[in-house]
N, C-alpha and C positions, 0 to 999 in steps of 0.2 A: 810886483803880484798879478796872474794871471787869472784874465773877469774869463768868464761862465758865458754861454747861451744860454740864458733863463728856458726857454723850448725847450734843448735839448736838453737842461738839469730837469726841467719835470719830468716828457722822457720818460728821463732814466728812474724819478725814480716811481710815473705807473707801469716802465714793468718791470721791477725791484718788484714794487708792493705783488704785484698779480702772479707771477717765477713766487714769489709767499706765498698766496694765498693758491697757489695750485700746487705749489709739494708739499703744505698740509692738507688740501682736500677733504676728509669727511672723518680724521684721522683725532682722535678725542686724545684733553688734558693725557689719561696714563698713558695713550699706547704714545703718545709726542715726549714723554721722559723715558717709557723704553725702549725709547728710539737715541739715540747719545748725536749721530751720525744726521740724520736730520733735525736735527735741533741744532747741531754750529751748524747747517743752512742756512734756517732758520733765521737764526740770529745777525748769522754775516749780511744777508739780503735786507732789515730790513735796517744796519748797519750800515749800509748803500741808502736806501732810505730816509737815512736820516744826514749823512751824511750832504748828501744831494738841495736836501731841501737847506740847508746852515752855507749851500752856497748859493740861493738864490738871493736876486737885487734885494735891497730892505725893499724896491720901490718896487715889487712883486707885488712880496706878502702883503703889507701895503693898500695895493686895492685888492686885492684877495684875502680880506680875513677870517672870512668863512673857515680858511684852513688851518690845523691845530698845529702852524710850524712853529711856536714855541713847544708844544708836547712832543709833537718830532724830531725838533733836535733837542732835544733834553734825553727821549730812548735815547737814539745817537748816545751822547756823554753818556749814560747808563749805564749800555749796552759795551763802549769799550772800556770807563776808568773804572768800569767795574766787571771785568772782565770775570772775578771767581769768586762770585752773588750771583750770576746769571739765574735768575727760578725759571725755570721754564713753562712754567706753570703763565707767567706774563707773558712773555712771550707769544702762549700759546694764544690768551686772552684778547693782544695785539691783534695777532694776523688773521683771529677767527673774528672778532668782530669789529674791533679798527680798519682794517687796510681795505674790505672790500669797501666804504663809505670813505674812505681816505680818496683809494680809482675814480670812482665817479668823483669828489671836486676834481682831481688832479687829467679828467677827460672835461672840464666840467672848460674851470681852468687855460688848461689849450684848445677850446673849442676859441676862448674868450680873448685872447692874447695873439697879437697877432705876428705873421708868420718871418718876417720883417723885422726892425729894428723894433720889436717887444724884449724887452732888462737888457743888461749888459753885453753885451757882446766881443768875441775878439778872438781871436787864435788859441786854439788851447795846449 
C-alpha cells in the first residue's frame, strides 16, 4: 500500500477547499442550482477534500481532533456512492458555511505539524 505524506495531503485538502470557495464566490443556492457545471465542479472538489482526509494518518487525525475528519470523509462517501442523489443545496452549504472554517483549521494544522517526519511519509 502506498503511504502518503500528511503535510502534502493537508496542503492538497487546503488547496481544493480554497478552490471550491473561490469557484462558488458569492453565488446563491438558486444560482448554483441553475449552473450544473459549477455544481459538478464543487462536488468533485469536495470529493477530493474528503478523499485526502481519508488518506491522512490516524496519528495526525488523533493529534488534531478539532478538525471534523469523520464528517469530511463521510461527505466524500455520500458524494461518491450517492452520486445520483446529490443535493446541490447541501454542497452549497458545505462550501459556503463549512469550507472557510475547515480551511482555517487546515492552515493551523499545517503550522503545527513539522516539515519533515510529520506523519506517514513515503513515495507516492
